[in-house]
C-alpha positions as CSV (number, residue, x, y, z in Angstrom):
1,X,-13.9,17.6,-16.2
2,X,-15.9,15.5,-14.2
3,X,-14.8,13.1,-12.3
4,X,-17.1,10.1,-11.0
5,X,-14.7,8.1,-7.8
6,X,-15.5,5.2,-6.2
7,X,-13.8,3.3,-3.0
8,X,-14.6,0.8,-0.5
9,X,-12.9,1.5,3.0
10,X,-11.0,4.1,5.2
11,X,-7.7,3.8,3.2
12,X,-9.5,4.2,-0.1
13,X,-10.9,7.2,1.3
14,X,-7.7,8.9,2.7
15,X,-5.5,8.8,-1.1
16,X,-9.1,9.8,-3.6
17,X,-9.1,12.7,-1.3
18,X,-5.8,13.5,-1.7
19,X,-5.9,12.5,-5.7
20,X,-9.2,14.5,-5.5
21,X,-7.2,17.5,-4.1
22,X,-4.6,17.5,-7.0
23,X,-7.2,17.2,-9.8
24,X,-9.1,20.3,-8.3
25,X,-5.5,22.0,-8.1
26,X,-4.8,21.2,-11.9
27,X,-8.6,21.1,-13.1
28,X,-10.1,24.7,-11.9
29,X,-13.6,22.9,-13.4
30,X,-13.3,19.7,-11.7
31,X,-16.7,18.5,-10.5
32,X,-16.8,15.0,-8.2
33,X,-19.4,12.4,-7.9
34,X,-18.8,9.6,-5.4
35,X,-19.3,6.4,-3.5
36,X,-16.7,7.8,-0.2
37,X,-16.3,9.0,3.0
38,X,-15.8,11.9,5.2
39,X,-12.4,13.2,3.9
40,X,-13.6,12.8,0.1
41,X,-16.6,14.9,1.4
42,X,-14.6,17.4,2.9
43,X,-12.7,18.2,-0.4
44,X,-16.3,18.5,-1.8
45,X,-18.5,17.7,-4.7
46,X,-21.7,15.1,-3.9
47,X,-21.2,11.9,-2.1
48,X,-23.6,9.3,-2.9
49,X,-22.8,6.9,-0.7
50,X,-20.4,6.4,2.7
51,X,-18.1,3.5,2.0
52,X,-19.1,2.5,5.3
53,X,-22.9,0.9,3.6
54,X,-20.2,-1.1,1.5
55,X,-17.4,-2.5,3.6
56,X,-18.7,-6.3,3.7
57,X,-15.4,-8.6,4.6
58,X,-15.5,-11.8,3.8
59,X,-17.6,-15.1,2.3
60,X,-20.5,-14.9,5.2
61,X,-20.9,-11.1,6.1
62,X,-21.2,-10.6,1.9
63,X,-23.8,-13.2,1.4
64,X,-25.8,-12.0,4.5
65,X,-25.9,-8.5,2.6
66,X,-25.3,-9.6,-1.0
67,X,-29.0,-7.9,-2.0
68,X,-27.7,-4.8,-0.7
69,X,-24.4,-4.9,-2.0
70,X,-26.0,-5.6,-5.6
71,X,-29.0,-2.7,-4.8
72,X,-25.9,-0.2,-4.2
73,X,-24.2,-1.5,-7.5
74,X,-27.2,-0.9,-9.6
75,X,-28.1,2.4,-7.9
76,X,-24.0,3.2,-8.9
77,X,-24.4,1.7,-12.6
78,X,-27.7,4.0,-12.9
79,X,-26.1,7.3,-11.0
80,X,-23.2,7.4,-13.5
81,X,-25.3,6.5,-16.4
82,X,-27.7,9.8,-15.9
83,X,-24.6,12.3,-14.5
84,X,-22.3,11.2,-17.9
85,X,-19.0,12.0,-16.1
86,X,-15.5,12.2,-18.1
87,X,-13.8,9.4,-16.6
88,X,-14.4,7.0,-13.8
89,X,-11.6,6.4,-11.5
90,X,-11.8,2.9,-9.2
91,X,-9.8,2.9,-6.0
92,X,-9.0,-0.9,-4.4
93,X,-12.5,-2.4,-3.9
94,X,-12.1,-5.0,-6.6
95,X,-15.2,-6.8,-6.1
96,X,-17.2,-3.6,-6.3
97,X,-14.9,-2.0,-8.8
98,X,-14.6,-4.2,-11.3
99,X,-18.2,-4.6,-11.7
100,X,-18.8,-1.2,-12.2
101,X,-16.1,-1.3,-15.0
102,X,-17.4,-4.1,-16.9
103,X,-20.7,-2.0,-17.1
104,X,-19.5,1.9,-17.8
105,X,-17.1,0.1,-20.5
106,X,-19.9,-2.1,-22.0
107,X,-21.8,0.7,-22.1
108,X,-19.4,3.0,-23.7
109,X,-19.8,5.8,-21.2
110,X,-16.3,7.1,-20.5
111,X,-12.8,5.6,-20.0
112,X,-12.4,4.0,-16.8
113,X,-9.1,4.3,-14.8
114,X,-7.7,2.5,-11.9
115,X,-6.1,4.5,-9.2
116,X,-4.7,2.0,-6.6
117,X,-4.5,-1.6,-8.6
118,X,-6.6,-4.6,-7.3
119,X,-3.8,-6.9,-5.8
120,X,-4.9,-10.0,-8.2
121,X,-0.6,-10.8,-7.8
122,X,-2.0,-11.9,-4.6
123,X,-5.3,-13.6,-5.2
124,X,-8.2,-14.0,-7.9
125,X,-5.5,-13.4,-10.9
126,X,-7.7,-14.5,-13.6
127,X,-9.4,-11.3,-13.3
128,X,-6.4,-10.0,-15.1
129,X,-8.8,-10.3,-18.2
130,X,-11.2,-8.1,-16.8
131,X,-8.8,-5.4,-16.4
132,X,-7.7,-5.5,-19.8
133,X,-10.8,-5.7,-21.2
134,X,-12.4,-2.8,-19.1
135,X,-10.1,-0.7,-17.5
136,X,-8.5,2.0,-19.8
137,X,-5.4,3.4,-17.8
138,X,-3.6,1.8,-14.5
139,X,-1.9,3.6,-11.6
140,X,-0.1,1.8,-9.5
141,X,1.4,2.7,-6.2
142,X,3.6,-0.3,-5.7
143,X,6.9,-1.3,-7.3
144,X,6.8,-5.0,-7.7
145,X,3.5,-4.3,-9.4
146,X,5.2,-3.2,-12.7
147,X,6.7,-6.6,-13.8
148,X,3.7,-8.5,-12.5
149,X,1.4,-6.6,-14.9
150,X,3.9,-5.4,-17.9
151,X,6.0,-8.6,-18.3
152,X,3.8,-11.3,-16.8
153,X,0.8,-10.4,-18.3
154,X,1.6,-7.6,-21.4
155,X,-0.1,-4.7,-19.4
156,X,1.0,-1.1,-19.4
157,X,0.4,0.4,-16.4
158,X,1.7,3.9,-14.4
159,X,3.9,3.6,-11.3
160,X,2.6,6.9,-9.8
161,X,5.1,6.4,-6.1
162,X,3.3,5.8,-2.7
163,X,0.7,7.7,-1.5
164,X,1.4,6.5,2.2
165,X,5.0,7.2,2.1
166,X,4.1,10.5,0.5
167,X,1.3,11.2,3.6
168,X,3.5,10.1,6.1
169,X,6.6,11.9,5.1
170,X,3.9,15.4,4.4
171,X,3.2,14.7,8.5
172,X,6.2,14.3,9.8
173,X,7.1,17.6,7.5
174,X,4.8,19.5,9.2
175,X,4.0,18.4,12.6
176,X,6.1,18.5,16.0
177,X,5.3,15.4,18.1
178,X,6.2,15.8,21.8
179,X,8.0,13.3,23.8
180,X,5.0,11.1,25.9
181,X,5.5,10.4,29.3
182,X,5.6,6.7,29.1
183,X,6.7,5.0,26.4
184,X,3.6,3.5,24.1
185,X,3.1,0.2,22.6
186,X,0.4,1.0,19.4
187,X,-2.5,-1.6,18.6
188,X,-3.9,-0.9,15.2
189,X,-6.2,-4.0,14.6
190,X,-7.6,-3.3,11.9
191,X,-10.5,-1.0,10.0
192,X,-13.0,-3.7,10.0
193,X,-15.3,-5.3,13.0
194,X,-13.7,-8.8,12.1
195,X,-10.9,-8.1,12.3
196,X,-11.0,-6.4,15.0
197,X,-13.0,-9.1,16.9
198,X,-10.3,-11.5,15.6
199,X,-7.2,-10.0,16.6
200,X,-7.5,-6.9,19.1
201,X,-8.5,-9.5,22.6
202,X,-5.0,-11.3,21.9
203,X,-3.1,-8.1,21.0
204,X,-4.5,-6.7,25.0
205,X,-3.6,-10.3,25.8
206,X,0.0,-10.2,24.7
207,X,1.0,-6.8,25.9
208,X,-0.8,-7.0,29.5
209,X,2.1,-7.7,31.3
210,X,4.4,-4.1,29.9
211,X,1.3,-2.2,31.1
212,X,3.9,-1.1,34.4
213,X,6.0,-0.1,31.3
214,X,3.8,1.1,29.0
215,X,1.4,2.8,27.8
216,X,-0.8,0.6,25.8
217,X,-2.8,2.9,23.4
218,X,-5.4,1.3,20.7
219,X,-5.9,3.2,17.5
220,X,-9.8,3.4,17.0
221,X,-10.3,3.0,13.0
222,X,-12.3,5.6,11.7
223,X,-15.0,3.6,10.1
224,X,-16.0,1.9,13.3
225,X,-18.1,3.8,16.0
226,X,-15.5,3.7,19.5
227,X,-18.7,1.9,21.4
228,X,-17.7,-1.3,19.3
229,X,-14.2,-1.2,20.9
230,X,-16.0,-1.1,24.4
231,X,-16.2,-4.3,25.7
232,X,-12.8,-5.4,24.5
233,X,-11.1,-2.7,26.4
234,X,-12.8,-3.7,29.6
235,X,-10.8,-5.1,32.7
236,X,-7.8,-4.0,30.3
237,X,-5.8,-0.9,30.8
238,X,-6.1,-0.5,26.9
239,X,-6.8,2.9,26.0
240,X,-8.0,4.7,22.6
241,X,-7.8,7.0,20.5
242,X,-10.2,8.1,18.0
243,X,-8.9,9.2,14.8
244,X,-5.5,9.7,15.4
245,X,-3.4,6.7,14.1
246,X,-0.6,9.2,12.3
247,X,0.1,11.1,15.7
248,X,0.3,8.4,17.4
249,X,2.6,6.3,15.5
250,X,4.7,9.5,15.7
251,X,5.1,8.5,19.2
252,X,5.3,4.9,19.4
253,X,8.2,2.8,20.4
254,X,7.1,-0.6,18.9
255,X,3.4,-1.8,17.4
256,X,1.4,-4.7,17.0
257,X,-0.7,-4.2,13.7
258,X,-3.2,-6.1,11.5
259,X,-1.9,-6.6,8.0
260,X,-2.8,-3.7,5.4
261,X,-1.7,-0.4,4.4
262,X,-0.9,0.3,8.5
263,X,1.7,-1.9,8.2
264,X,3.7,0.3,5.4
265,X,2.1,3.5,7.4
266,X,4.3,2.1,10.8
267,X,6.9,1.2,8.2
268,X,7.5,4.6,7.2
269,X,7.0,6.2,10.6
270,X,10.1,3.9,11.8
271,X,7.9,2.1,14.8
272,X,9.7,-1.5,14.9
273,X,6.0,-3.9,14.6
274,X,4.7,-7.4,14.6
275,X,2.1,-8.3,12.1
276,X,-0.9,-10.4,13.4
277,X,-3.7,-11.7,11.6
278,X,-5.9,-14.2,12.7
279,X,-8.0,-17.0,10.5
280,X,-10.4,-19.0,11.2
281,X,-9.8,-23.0,10.2
282,X,-6.1,-21.9,11.1
283,X,-4.0,-25.1,10.1
284,X,-6.2,-25.2,6.5
285,X,-5.1,-21.5,6.1
286,X,-1.9,-22.2,6.8
287,X,-1.2,-24.9,4.8
288,X,-2.7,-22.8,1.6
289,X,-0.7,-19.9,2.6
290,X,2.4,-21.9,2.1
291,X,1.2,-24.1,-1.3
292,X,-1.4,-22.3,-3.2
293,X,-0.7,-18.6,-2.5
294,X,0.5,-16.3,-5.3
295,X,2.6,-14.4,-2.6
296,X,4.8,-15.2,0.2
297,X,4.0,-12.6,2.4
298,X,0.6,-10.6,3.6
299,X,2.6,-7.2,4.6
300,X,3.2,-4.6,2.5
301,X,6.3,-4.0,3.9
302,X,7.4,-7.5,3.6
303,X,5.8,-7.8,-0.3
304,X,8.0,-4.6,-1.1
305,X,11.1,-5.8,0.3
306,X,10.5,-9.6,-1.0
307,X,11.9,-10.6,2.1
308,X,10.9,-10.7,5.6
309,X,11.6,-7.7,7.1
310,X,9.0,-7.9,10.0
311,X,7.4,-10.6,11.7
312,X,4.4,-12.3,10.5
313,X,2.0,-14.1,12.8
314,X,-0.5,-15.3,10.4
315,X,-3.2,-18.5,10.9
316,X,-1.4,-21.6,12.8
317,X,1.2,-19.0,14.1
318,X,-0.5,-16.4,15.5
319,X,-1.4,-16.8,19.0
320,X,-0.9,-14.8,22.4
321,X,2.4,-16.4,23.0
322,X,4.3,-15.8,20.0
323,X,2.7,-12.1,19.9
324,X,3.7,-11.5,23.1
325,X,7.5,-13.2,22.4
326,X,8.2,-11.3,19.0
327,X,6.8,-7.8,20.2
328,X,9.8,-7.8,23.0
329,X,12.8,-8.5,20.8
330,X,11.2,-5.4,19.2
331,X,11.1,-3.5,21.9
332,X,14.2,-1.7,23.2
333,X,17.0,-3.1,24.1
334,X,15.8,-6.7,21.7
335,X,17.5,-9.0,19.6
336,X,15.6,-7.7,16.3
337,X,15.0,-4.0,16.7
338,X,18.0,-2.1,15.3
339,X,17.7,-4.9,12.1
340,X,14.1,-3.9,11.5
341,X,14.5,-0.4,11.6
342,X,17.8,-0.6,9.3
343,X,15.6,-2.9,7.2
344,X,13.0,0.1,6.5
345,X,15.5,2.5,4.9
346,X,15.3,-0.3,1.9
347,X,11.7,0.5,1.9
348,X,12.4,4.0,1.6
349,X,14.7,3.6,-0.6
350,X,12.3,1.1,-3.1
351,X,9.4,3.6,-2.6
352,X,10.7,6.7,-3.9
353,X,9.9,9.8,-3.0
354,X,7.2,10.9,-5.9
355,X,4.1,12.8,-5.2
356,X,1.7,9.8,-5.5
357,X,-1.6,11.6,-5.8
358,X,0.6,14.9,-7.8
359,X,1.8,12.6,-10.7
360,X,-1.0,10.3,-10.6
361,X,-3.8,13.8,-11.2
362,X,-1.4,15.1,-13.9
363,X,-1.3,12.0,-16.3
364,X,-4.8,11.7,-15.3
365,X,-5.6,14.7,-16.9
366,X,-3.0,14.8,-19.7
367,X,-5.0,11.2,-21.0
368,X,-8.3,12.5,-20.6
369,X,-7.2,15.0,-23.0
370,X,-5.6,13.1,-25.7
371,X,-8.6,10.9,-25.4
372,X,-11.0,13.3,-26.7
């Protein structure tokens, strides 16, 4: 069968590449065409666009690159229409992907499946109308989404397990980590340039007093040119590793993490963390978060647990002083370290041990066979 996949960022590239591997294993005639990244390219097929050409975050960057975004969207639509896949598989990235779903459905090209559902439970809940209209099957990787989609919106979905949990468990089972010479504090400052600009300087400053005791190591994001980090690291003792997030977390004692998939990865590696997310107009954003947002938390760890497992320093609570104080209490001997490690076990239990890519691939192939 012919599979057309669309991702918009590094985590999507990772998850989609594993799904492709499973589709390839279960369907020996599988052909792939995709908007994706290097990991998907390694699996095989034809890459139409790299996700780096798609990933714009925030109102101003999107506005500035609107012509490029619309041009890429039109190219994607025309490419799908020409190639005539058996299915289009969308991976998160809803602003772009839901427009593609609408086009594919309106032109009756093929079924539309969504792997890693849009986070409409956090914002833009009105998108459920588009999902119901344009998405044939939705595959969820977060257990609490089942109640949101099925009970609240009466839209049946498939929980297939969590690929991040599976990927970390697989890594730990197949890699041995050496004890570092000096204990490590990991800095995971996001996968987009704006996130890094906003968060990394405060992370560096908050760990400066620990340089003698700890090795402060920054995880370079695969989507970011290493040269971009150099101005931030000047006059600091922080060193950077490229494309080595898992090996870094396997050795880390604690971490400062910008919200996103990285918070769950850090949890699965058993590394106590502080979640840091600077926003513009901090007081206004803080008010909106408390009174208007649909969810109480921004980190996947807390969302899955339904309570505060890791401290979130967001909007008006984000400061160098607060980061430093919260980091101190999760370092060895700190008052919150053991409790956080104990709470992580609940996250493991809630996610289950399902192999998400294998289960999703099996269901995708079965659903497609039924629709023929």
